[in-house]
MARKE-954225 format. One record per atom (N, C-alpha, C): residue number from 1; residue in three letters; atom name; x, y, z. Coordinates in Angstrom, 2 decimals. Example, Ala and Ser with C-alpha at 12.3 -4.5 7.8 and 13.67 -1.06 7.14 Angstrom:
# MARKE-954225
+-----+------+------+---------+---------+---------+
!  nr ! rest ! atom !      c1 !      c2 !      c3 !
+-----+------+------+---------+---------+---------+
!   1 !  ALA !    N !   13.19 !   -5.69 !    7.80 !
!   1 !  ALA !   CA !   12.30 !   -4.50 !    7.80 !
!   1 !  ALA !    C !   13.20 !   -3.30 !    7.80 !
!   2 !  SER !    N !   12.85 !   -2.25 !    7.08 !
!   2 !  SER !   CA !   13.67 !   -1.06 !    7.14 !
!   2 !  SER !    C !   12.90 !    0.03 !    7.87 !
+-----+------+------+---------+---------+---------+
END
This chain:
# MARKE-954225
+-----+------+------+---------+---------+---------+
!  nr ! rest ! atom !      c1 !      c2 !      c3 !
+-----+------+------+---------+---------+---------+
!   1 !  UNK !    N !    0.87 !   -1.18 !    0.00 !
!   1 !  UNK !   CA !   -0.04 !    0.03 !   -0.07 !
!   1 !  UNK !    C !    0.91 !    1.34 !   -0.09 !
!   2 !  UNK !    N !    1.91 !    1.21 !    0.73 !
!   2 !  UNK !   CA !    2.80 !    2.37 !    0.84 !
!   2 !  UNK !    C !    3.49 !    2.68 !   -0.46 !
!   3 !  UNK !    N !    3.96 !    1.66 !   -1.29 !
!   3 !  UNK !   CA !    4.47 !    1.78 !   -2.58 !
!   3 !  UNK !    C !    3.49 !    2.33 !   -3.58 !
!   4 !  UNK !    N !    2.18 !    2.07 !   -3.45 !
!   4 !  UNK !   CA !    1.23 !    2.40 !   -4.29 !
!   4 !  UNK !    C !    1.01 !    4.03 !   -4.07 !
!   5 !  UNK !    N !    1.01 !    4.31 !   -2.81 !
!   5 !  UNK !   CA !    0.78 !    5.77 !   -2.55 !
!   5 !  UNK !    C !    1.85 !    6.67 !   -3.20 !
!   6 !  UNK !    N !    3.05 !    6.03 !   -2.91 !
!   6 !  UNK !   CA !    4.31 !    6.74 !   -3.66 !
!   6 !  UNK !    C !    4.16 !    6.82 !   -5.10 !
!   7 !  UNK !    N !    3.77 !    5.74 !   -5.61 !
!   7 !  UNK !   CA !    3.54 !    5.82 !   -7.13 !
!   7 !  UNK !    C !    2.53 !    6.81 !   -7.63 !
!   8 !  UNK !    N !    1.44 !    6.99 !   -6.79 !
!   8 !  UNK !   CA !    0.43 !    7.90 !   -7.29 !
!   8 !  UNK !    C !    0.94 !    9.38 !   -6.94 !
!   9 !  UNK !    N !    1.64 !    9.62 !   -5.97 !
!   9 !  UNK !   CA !    2.25 !   10.91 !   -5.92 !
!   9 !  UNK !    C !    3.30 !   11.23 !   -6.90 !
!  10 !  UNK !    N !    3.97 !   10.16 !   -7.29 !
!  10 !  UNK !   CA !    5.04 !   10.49 !   -8.42 !
!  10 !  UNK !    C !    4.39 !   10.77 !   -9.67 !
!  11 !  UNK !    N !    3.24 !   10.06 !  -10.00 !
!  11 !  UNK !   CA !    2.53 !   10.19 !  -11.35 !
!  11 !  UNK !    C !    1.87 !   11.46 !  -11.33 !
!  12 !  UNK !    N !    1.29 !   11.89 !  -10.24 !
!  12 !  UNK !   CA !    0.57 !   13.26 !  -10.13 !
!  12 !  UNK !    C !    1.61 !   14.29 !  -10.49 !
!  13 !  UNK !    N !    2.76 !   14.31 !   -9.66 !
!  13 !  UNK !   CA !    3.62 !   15.30 !   -9.86 !
!  13 !  UNK !    C !    4.33 !   15.37 !  -11.46 !
!  14 !  UNK !    N !    4.41 !   14.11 !  -11.89 !
!  14 !  UNK !   CA !    5.01 !   14.15 !  -13.31 !
!  14 !  UNK !    C !    3.97 !   14.72 !  -14.34 !
!  15 !  UNK !    N !    2.72 !   14.26 !  -14.16 !
!  15 !  UNK !   CA !    1.73 !   14.77 !  -15.15 !
!  15 !  UNK !    C !    1.60 !   16.24 !  -14.97 !
!  16 !  UNK !    N !    1.56 !   16.85 !  -13.71 !
!  16 !  UNK !   CA !    1.56 !   18.20 !  -13.45 !
!  16 !  UNK !    C !    2.64 !   19.00 !  -14.14 !
!  17 !  UNK !    N !    3.88 !   18.47 !  -13.99 !
!  17 !  UNK !   CA !    4.98 !   19.05 !  -14.70 !
!  17 !  UNK !    C !    4.93 !   19.13 !  -16.25 !
!  18 !  UNK !    N !    4.59 !   18.00 !  -16.75 !
!  18 !  UNK !   CA !    4.38 !   17.94 !  -18.22 !
!  18 !  UNK !    C !    3.35 !   18.96 !  -18.77 !
!  19 !  UNK !    N !    2.28 !   18.99 !  -17.95 !
!  19 !  UNK !   CA !    1.06 !   19.81 !  -18.34 !
!  19 !  UNK !    C !    1.65 !   21.27 !  -18.24 !
!  20 !  UNK !    N !    2.25 !   21.55 !  -17.19 !
!  20 !  UNK !   CA !    2.78 !   23.01 !  -17.14 !
!  20 !  UNK !    C !    3.87 !   23.32 !  -18.22 !
!  21 !  UNK !    N !    4.66 !   22.34 !  -18.55 !
!  21 !  UNK !   CA !    5.45 !   22.56 !  -19.64 !
!  21 !  UNK !    C !    4.81 !   22.75 !  -20.95 !
!  22 !  UNK !    N !    3.84 !   22.12 !  -21.16 !
!  22 !  UNK !   CA !    3.18 !   22.16 !  -22.52 !
!  22 !  UNK !    C !    2.49 !   23.56 !  -22.64 !
!  23 !  UNK !    N !    1.73 !   23.97 !  -21.31 !
!  23 !  UNK !   CA !    1.18 !   25.23 !  -21.39 !
!  23 !  UNK !    C !    2.12 !   26.38 !  -21.55 !
!  24 !  UNK !    N !    3.20 !   26.16 !  -20.88 !
!  24 !  UNK !   CA !    4.30 !   27.22 !  -20.91 !
!  24 !  UNK !    C !    4.80 !   27.31 !  -22.39 !
!  25 !  UNK !    N !    4.95 !   26.20 !  -23.16 !
!  25 !  UNK !   CA !    5.44 !   26.40 !  -24.51 !
!  25 !  UNK !    C !    4.36 !   27.04 !  -25.39 !
!  26 !  UNK !    N !    3.20 !   27.04 !  -25.10 !
!  26 !  UNK !   CA !    2.11 !   27.65 !  -25.81 !
!  26 !  UNK !    C !    1.93 !   28.99 !  -25.53 !
!  27 !  UNK !    N !    1.87 !   29.40 !  -24.22 !
!  27 !  UNK !   CA !    1.64 !   30.77 !  -23.86 !
!  27 !  UNK !    C !    2.67 !   31.77 !  -23.59 !
!  28 !  UNK !    N !    3.81 !   31.18 !  -23.23 !
!  28 !  UNK !   CA !    5.01 !   32.22 !  -22.73 !
!  28 !  UNK !    C !    5.44 !   32.64 !  -24.08 !
!  29 !  UNK !    N !    6.27 !   33.90 !  -23.98 !
!  29 !  UNK !   CA !    7.00 !   34.51 !  -24.96 !
!  29 !  UNK !    C !    8.28 !   33.60 !  -25.37 !
!  30 !  UNK !    N !    8.91 !   33.84 !  -26.50 !
!  30 !  UNK !   CA !   10.26 !   33.16 !  -26.86 !
!  30 !  UNK !    C !   11.17 !   33.23 !  -25.99 !
!  31 !  UNK !    N !   11.42 !   34.33 !  -25.16 !
!  31 !  UNK !   CA !   12.42 !   34.72 !  -24.26 !
!  31 !  UNK !    C !   11.77 !   34.92 !  -23.03 !
!  32 !  UNK !    N !   12.13 !   34.27 !  -21.89 !
!  32 !  UNK !   CA !   11.48 !   34.34 !  -20.63 !
!  32 !  UNK !    C !   12.51 !   34.91 !  -19.63 !
!  33 !  UNK !    N !   11.92 !   35.57 !  -18.65 !
!  33 !  UNK !   CA !   12.64 !   36.27 !  -17.70 !
!  33 !  UNK !    C !   12.83 !   35.17 !  -16.51 !
!  34 !  UNK !    N !   13.97 !   35.12 !  -16.09 !
!  34 !  UNK !   CA !   14.29 !   34.18 !  -14.93 !
!  34 !  UNK !    C !   14.53 !   34.88 !  -13.55 !
!  35 !  UNK !    N !   15.05 !   36.07 !  -13.71 !
!  35 !  UNK !   CA !   15.34 !   36.92 !  -12.40 !
!  35 !  UNK !    C !   14.99 !   38.32 !  -12.80 !
!  36 !  UNK !    N !   14.60 !   39.07 !  -11.74 !
!  36 !  UNK !   CA !   14.33 !   40.42 !  -11.84 !
!  36 !  UNK !    C !   14.89 !   41.07 !  -10.67 !
!  37 !  UNK !    N !   15.01 !   42.49 !  -10.88 !
!  37 !  UNK !   CA !   15.49 !   43.31 !   -9.68 !
!  37 !  UNK !    C !   14.36 !   43.96 !   -9.11 !
!  38 !  UNK !    N !   14.61 !   44.57 !   -7.91 !
!  38 !  UNK !   CA !   13.52 !   45.26 !   -7.15 !
!  38 !  UNK !    C !   12.85 !   46.25 !   -8.01 !
!  39 !  UNK !    N !   13.56 !   46.91 !   -8.89 !
!  39 !  UNK !   CA !   12.95 !   47.98 !   -9.75 !
!  39 !  UNK !    C !   12.09 !   47.44 !  -10.88 !
!  40 !  UNK !    N !   12.02 !   46.04 !  -11.08 !
!  40 !  UNK !   CA !   11.35 !   45.49 !  -12.17 !
!  40 !  UNK !    C !   12.07 !   45.28 !  -13.39 !
!  41 !  UNK !    N !   13.32 !   45.49 !  -13.40 !
!  41 !  UNK !   CA !   14.07 !   45.33 !  -14.71 !
!  41 !  UNK !    C !   14.61 !   43.89 !  -14.86 !
!  42 !  UNK !    N !   14.67 !   43.39 !  -15.96 !
!  42 !  UNK !   CA !   15.16 !   42.06 !  -16.20 !
!  42 !  UNK !    C !   16.59 !   41.88 !  -15.84 !
!  43 !  UNK !    N !   16.97 !   40.91 !  -15.24 !
!  43 !  UNK !   CA !   18.43 !   40.67 !  -15.14 !
!  43 !  UNK !    C !   18.96 !   39.40 !  -15.82 !
!  44 !  UNK !    N !   18.07 !   38.33 !  -15.84 !
!  44 !  UNK !   CA !   18.45 !   37.16 !  -16.53 !
!  44 !  UNK !    C !   17.39 !   36.73 !  -17.25 !
!  45 !  UNK !    N !   17.61 !   36.33 !  -18.68 !
!  45 !  UNK !   CA !   16.53 !   35.85 !  -19.52 !
!  45 !  UNK !    C !   17.09 !   34.61 !  -20.23 !
!  46 !  UNK !    N !   16.16 !   33.82 !  -20.64 !
!  46 !  UNK !   CA !   16.44 !   32.39 !  -21.26 !
!  46 !  UNK !    C !   15.63 !   32.26 !  -22.31 !
!  47 !  UNK !    N !   16.03 !   31.20 !  -23.16 !
!  47 !  UNK !   CA !   15.12 !   30.77 !  -24.24 !
!  47 !  UNK !    C !   13.92 !   30.10 !  -23.51 !
!  48 !  UNK !    N !   12.79 !   30.06 !  -24.06 !
!  48 !  UNK !   CA !   11.63 !   29.34 !  -23.40 !
!  48 !  UNK !    C !   12.01 !   27.93 !  -23.33 !
!  49 !  UNK !    N !   12.60 !   27.22 !  -24.10 !
!  49 !  UNK !   CA !   12.78 !   25.79 !  -24.06 !
!  49 !  UNK !    C !   13.70 !   25.53 !  -22.83 !
!  50 !  UNK !    N !   14.85 !   26.11 !  -22.86 !
!  50 !  UNK !   CA !   15.76 !   25.94 !  -21.72 !
!  50 !  UNK !    C !   15.11 !   26.35 !  -20.37 !
!  51 !  UNK !    N !   14.54 !   27.51 !  -20.27 !
!  51 !  UNK !   CA !   13.90 !   27.91 !  -18.99 !
!  51 !  UNK !    C !   12.76 !   27.05 !  -18.51 !
!  52 !  UNK !    N !   12.10 !   26.44 !  -19.50 !
!  52 !  UNK !   CA !   11.13 !   25.40 !  -18.99 !
!  52 !  UNK !    C !   11.63 !   24.01 !  -18.81 !
!  53 !  UNK !    N !   12.73 !   23.76 !  -19.36 !
!  53 !  UNK !   CA !   13.30 !   22.33 !  -19.20 !
!  53 !  UNK !    C !   13.86 !   22.16 !  -17.79 !
!  54 !  UNK !    N !   14.40 !   23.29 !  -17.17 !
!  54 !  UNK !   CA !   14.98 !   23.19 !  -15.88 !
!  54 !  UNK !    C !   13.88 !   22.65 !  -14.90 !
!  55 !  UNK !    N !   12.67 !   23.31 !  -14.59 !
!  55 !  UNK !   CA !   11.80 !   22.77 !  -13.79 !
!  55 !  UNK !    C !   11.21 !   21.43 !  -14.20 !
!  56 !  UNK !    N !   11.13 !   21.35 !  -15.44 !
!  56 !  UNK !   CA !   10.56 !   20.01 !  -15.94 !
!  56 !  UNK !    C !   11.44 !   18.85 !  -15.43 !
!  57 !  UNK !    N !   12.79 !   18.99 !  -15.55 !
!  57 !  UNK !   CA !   13.66 !   17.86 !  -15.14 !
!  57 !  UNK !    C !   13.62 !   17.82 !  -13.63 !
!  58 !  UNK !    N !   13.64 !   18.78 !  -12.97 !
!  58 !  UNK !   CA !   13.53 !   18.69 !  -11.54 !
!  58 !  UNK !    C !   12.29 !   17.99 !  -11.01 !
!  59 !  UNK !    N !   10.99 !   18.23 !  -11.62 !
!  59 !  UNK !   CA !    9.93 !   17.81 !  -11.39 !
!  59 !  UNK !    C !    9.53 !   16.38 !  -11.85 !
!  60 !  UNK !    N !   10.22 !   15.83 !  -12.78 !
!  60 !  UNK !   CA !   10.18 !   14.57 !  -13.36 !
!  60 !  UNK !    C !   11.08 !   13.55 !  -12.91 !
!  61 !  UNK !    N !   12.33 !   14.02 !  -12.64 !
!  61 !  UNK !   CA !   13.35 !   13.01 !  -12.14 !
!  61 !  UNK !    C !   13.21 !   12.63 !  -10.60 !
!  62 !  UNK !    N !   12.82 !   13.65 !  -10.02 !
!  62 !  UNK !   CA !   12.88 !   13.44 !   -8.40 !
!  62 !  UNK !    C !   11.67 !   12.76 !   -7.89 !
!  63 !  UNK !    N !   10.47 !   12.75 !   -8.51 !
!  63 !  UNK !   CA !    9.37 !   11.84 !   -8.03 !
!  63 !  UNK !    C !    9.78 !   10.43 !   -8.31 !
!  64 !  UNK !    N !   10.57 !   10.11 !   -9.42 !
!  64 !  UNK !   CA !   10.92 !    8.78 !   -9.69 !
!  64 !  UNK !    C !   11.93 !    8.21 !   -8.46 !
!  65 !  UNK !    N !   12.86 !    9.21 !   -8.16 !
!  65 !  UNK !   CA !   13.92 !    8.87 !   -7.03 !
!  65 !  UNK !    C !   13.12 !    8.68 !   -5.74 !
!  66 !  UNK !    N !   12.06 !    9.57 !   -5.51 !
!  66 !  UNK !   CA !   11.10 !    9.35 !   -4.30 !
!  66 !  UNK !    C !   10.45 !    8.01 !   -4.34 !
!  67 !  UNK !    N !   10.00 !    7.63 !   -5.46 !
!  67 !  UNK !   CA !    9.32 !    6.23 !   -5.53 !
!  67 !  UNK !    C !   10.34 !    5.19 !   -5.36 !
!  68 !  UNK !    N !   11.52 !    5.23 !   -5.86 !
!  68 !  UNK !   CA !   12.48 !    4.23 !   -5.81 !
!  68 !  UNK !    C !   13.23 !    4.15 !   -4.29 !
!  69 !  UNK !    N !   13.43 !    5.34 !   -3.86 !
!  69 !  UNK !   CA !   14.30 !    5.29 !   -2.54 !
!  69 !  UNK !    C !   13.46 !    5.70 !   -1.30 !
!  70 !  UNK !    N !   12.38 !    6.57 !   -1.59 !
!  70 !  UNK !   CA !   11.49 !    6.94 !   -0.56 !
!  70 !  UNK !    C !   12.08 !    7.98 !    0.39 !
!  71 !  UNK !    N !   13.03 !    8.72 !   -0.10 !
!  71 !  UNK !   CA !   13.46 !    9.84 !    0.76 !
!  71 !  UNK !    C !   12.51 !   11.01 !    0.56 !
!  72 !  UNK !    N !   12.22 !   11.61 !    1.57 !
!  72 !  UNK !   CA !   11.36 !   12.78 !    1.51 !
!  72 !  UNK !    C !   12.02 !   14.05 !    0.86 !
!  73 !  UNK !    N !   13.32 !   14.23 !    0.94 !
!  73 !  UNK !   CA !   13.86 !   15.22 !    0.34 !
!  73 !  UNK !    C !   13.76 !   15.28 !   -1.26 !
!  74 !  UNK !    N !   13.64 !   14.12 !   -1.91 !
!  74 !  UNK !   CA !   13.40 !   13.96 !   -3.29 !
!  74 !  UNK !    C !   12.05 !   14.58 !   -3.62 !
!  75 !  UNK !    N !   11.05 !   14.32 !   -2.73 !
!  75 !  UNK !   CA !    9.67 !   14.77 !   -2.83 !
!  75 !  UNK !    C !    9.76 !   16.30 !   -2.80 !
!  76 !  UNK !    N !   10.54 !   16.88 !   -1.75 !
!  76 !  UNK !   CA !   10.65 !   18.42 !   -1.57 !
!  76 !  UNK !    C !   11.19 !   19.05 !   -2.97 !
!  77 !  UNK !    N !   12.31 !   18.37 !   -3.52 !
!  77 !  UNK !   CA !   13.00 !   18.83 !   -4.67 !
!  77 !  UNK !    C !   11.91 !   18.99 !   -5.87 !
!  78 !  UNK !    N !   11.09 !   18.02 !   -6.01 !
!  78 !  UNK !   CA !   10.15 !   17.95 !   -6.97 !
!  78 !  UNK !    C !    9.09 !   19.02 !   -6.80 !
!  79 !  UNK !    N !    8.78 !   19.33 !   -5.54 !
!  79 !  UNK !   CA !    7.78 !   20.45 !   -5.22 !
!  79 !  UNK !    C !    8.46 !   21.68 !   -5.60 !
!  80 !  UNK !    N !    9.65 !   21.90 !   -5.30 !
!  80 !  UNK !   CA !   10.36 !   23.17 !   -5.54 !
!  80 !  UNK !    C !   10.31 !   23.25 !   -7.02 !
!  81 !  UNK !    N !   10.50 !   22.15 !   -7.89 !
!  81 !  UNK !   CA !   10.40 !   22.38 !   -9.44 !
!  81 !  UNK !    C !    9.02 !   22.83 !   -9.79 !
!  82 !  UNK !    N !    7.94 !   22.42 !   -9.23 !
!  82 !  UNK !   CA !    6.57 !   22.97 !   -9.46 !
!  82 !  UNK !    C !    6.66 !   24.48 !   -9.02 !
!  83 !  UNK !    N !    7.22 !   24.83 !   -7.89 !
!  83 !  UNK !   CA !    7.11 !   26.39 !   -7.54 !
!  83 !  UNK !    C !    7.91 !   27.08 !   -8.63 !
!  84 !  UNK !    N !    9.02 !   26.56 !   -9.29 !
!  84 !  UNK !   CA !    9.79 !   27.33 !  -10.21 !
!  84 !  UNK !    C !    8.80 !   27.47 !  -11.33 !
!  85 !  UNK !    N !    8.05 !   26.54 !  -11.77 !
!  85 !  UNK !   CA !    7.04 !   26.85 !  -12.76 !
!  85 !  UNK !    C !    6.16 !   28.00 !  -12.58 !
!  86 !  UNK !    N !    5.76 !   27.99 !  -11.29 !
!  86 !  UNK !   CA !    4.91 !   29.15 !  -10.89 !
!  86 !  UNK !    C !    5.52 !   30.51 !  -10.99 !
!  87 !  UNK !    N !    6.76 !   30.58 !  -10.44 !
!  87 !  UNK !   CA !    7.43 !   31.82 !  -10.57 !
!  87 !  UNK !    C !    7.67 !   32.20 !  -12.11 !
!  88 !  UNK !    N !    7.99 !   31.16 !  -12.81 !
!  88 !  UNK !   CA !    8.18 !   31.51 !  -14.36 !
!  88 !  UNK !    C !    6.78 !   32.20 !  -14.91 !
!  89 !  UNK !    N !    5.70 !   31.43 !  -14.70 !
!  89 !  UNK !   CA !    4.50 !   31.90 !  -15.11 !
!  89 !  UNK !    C !    4.23 !   33.31 !  -14.58 !
!  90 !  UNK !    N !    4.56 !   33.58 !  -13.30 !
!  90 !  UNK !   CA !    4.16 !   34.90 !  -12.74 !
!  90 !  UNK !    C !    5.07 !   36.02 !  -13.31 !
!  91 !  UNK !    N !    6.31 !   35.84 !  -13.46 !
!  91 !  UNK !   CA !    7.21 !   36.76 !  -13.95 !
!  91 !  UNK !    C !    6.92 !   37.10 !  -15.41 !
!  92 !  UNK !    N !    6.49 !   36.22 !  -16.11 !
!  92 !  UNK !   CA !    6.37 !   36.30 !  -17.56 !
!  92 !  UNK !    C !    4.87 !   36.47 !  -17.98 !
!  93 !  UNK !    N !    3.91 !   36.95 !  -17.08 !
!  93 !  UNK !   CA !    2.55 !   37.05 !  -17.51 !
!  93 !  UNK !    C !    2.19 !   38.25 !  -18.43 !
+-----+------+------+---------+---------+---------+
END
């Protein structure tokens, strides 16, 4: 039962990451802002593909590690990847 619960959590995180990646590829501009100053000026920009691949990798690899090893820190890293998606969508709205 415990492994089934881990598998469900991993699948939900992976599906969410893939969905956010696809949505980002559709609605975000070609160059996305990754960092901003307090004044609102852009400091770091990346191409859309590279900028969205970073959280995608975090959110897809670490749930698999969580399922295989069961370490909570792997789950936390995956959730951080989802948070990065949130920041990307917020900064580039």
